[in-house]
N, C-alpha and C positions, 0 to 999 in steps of 0.2 A: 488587580488586573485579571480579566477573565481569560480563558484559554485561547480564544480567537485572537484577542489583542496581543497576548504573549507570542503566539505563533507568528502573527504578522509583524510584530516588532522584531523578532529574531530574523525573519526573512526580509527585513527592510521593505516590508509591504506597503506600498502607496495605494494598492488596491487589494481586495480580498479575493485572490485568485481561486481559492478553494470554494468560497461561496459562489463565485461566478460559475464554476464548473458544476456545483451541486444544482444551481438554478437551471443550467443548460440540461442537465440530466433529467430534472423534473419536467422541463418543457418538452423534451423529446420522449418522456415516459420510458426511459431506458432502464431495464433491470441492470443492477450493478452491485458490486461490493468492493470495499476497501481491503487491500491485502498489504503485505510487507510490514515495514516498521511502524507505520501509523496504525495498522491493525493490531500489532503487538501492544501498542500503547493503550488500546481499548481494554486489554485484559490484565496488564501489569503496570507498575509505575512507569509513567511516560519518560521517554528519552527524546530529546529534540533531534529532528531530522528535517532536512530540506527537501526530501523526496516524498511524494504522495503517489502511491501505487494503487491503481483502480482497475478492476475488470469490468467491462461493459459488455452486455450481450453483443455477440459478434455482428448481428444484423444492424446494430445501432452505432457502431464505431464511426462509420462515415458521416452519418447525420450529426453526431456529437462533434466530430472534427470540424465540419462545415460551420456549425453553430459557434464553435470556439473562435474560428477565424472571423466570423461576423462580429464577434465581441472584441475584435482587435488583438486576440491572442495569437502567438506564433505556434504553428502546428508543424511538426516534423515527423515523417514516417520512417520507421526502422523495421528490421526483420521481425522482432517480436513485441514491438510497442509503437505507440504513437505518443510522442512527447509534446506536451503543451506547456508553454511558458509565457511570461509577460515581462516586459522591460520594467514593470512597476513592482516586481516581487522576485526574490531569489528562490522561491519555491519552484520545484520542478515536478510537474505532474506527468506520470507515465500511465497511459492506458495500455495495460498488458494485453497483447493479442495472442499469446501462447495459448493454444486450445485447451491445455490441461486445466487452466483456471476457470473455464466456463462452468464446470460442474459445481464451483463454489457458490455461484450466485443464488441458486434456490435455497441454500442452507444459511444464507446471511441473516444477521440479526440487526435490528435497528438499535444503535448504541450512541451514547454521547462520547465524542472523542474531541478533547480540547475545545469544548463548547459548540461543536458541530454535531447535529443529529444526522447520522449517516449509516447506511447498511455496511456492516463489517462481516467479513468471512467468519465462519464459526471458528472457535478456538482450535479444534482439530485441523481444520483446513488451513488456518494461519500457520500452525506448526508444520504441516505437510509442505506448504509453500516455502517456508524457511529452509526446510531440509532439502528441497529441490534446488533452491538458490545456493545453499552451501555446497552441494554436491557438484555444481556446475563449474568444472575446471576452467572454463573460458572466462569466468568473471574475474575481475581484479582481486588480488589477494586481500586488499583492505576491505572490499565489499563482502568477501566470504567470511572474514573475521567478524564483521558486524553481524552477518547472518548467524554465525555461531554464538555470538553474544546474545542475540535475540532468542535463539533456541534455549540457551542457558537461563535467560530471564524467565522464559515460559515454564521450564521444568522445575525451576526453583520455587515458583509460585504454585505450580500444579504438578507435584512430583509423580502423580499417577500417570502422567503423560510420557514419562521417560520410557515406559514399556512400548510405546508406539514408535520409538526411534528405530531406524535400521540397526541391526546388531553391530555393524562396523562402526557406526557413529557412537553407539553406547560404549563400545570398547575404547574408542578414541577419548571419550569424555572421562572414562575411568582412569586413564593414564594421566590426565591433567590434574 
């Protein structure tokens, strides 16, 4: 079983929502990069998640959202994201609109992630995004714990990156 089949099997996917979105992004020629847990999976041993976090150039978010609706996908607007979903898949796509992530796009690298060729934020940017997410006290505790686990997965594989963590987080990790 290839990565795409595995991911869609886990997500009860009757349609390949990730490929549909990648096709939309290609059609609209939108600069983008994958962030979050899926991006972590591009650099370390993968862990299954039903969330797909993507940053699209801010100027293209509306066109991408409209194209997704035309494909029959459900599009919901939130404060810092546009969520895209399908009744034919349990995967949840989040187009992150937090402006901090826009600077990740030019540094993204084309990588294979579970059988998909996609632009992924650089490793430094993935780590920075995970630190931001972990530091966000408004996020659910379980989400923050997953962010911390992703940070640990990264620094266990790339120990030189631990020096890039904020001192308070380094101290916290030293206690555990």
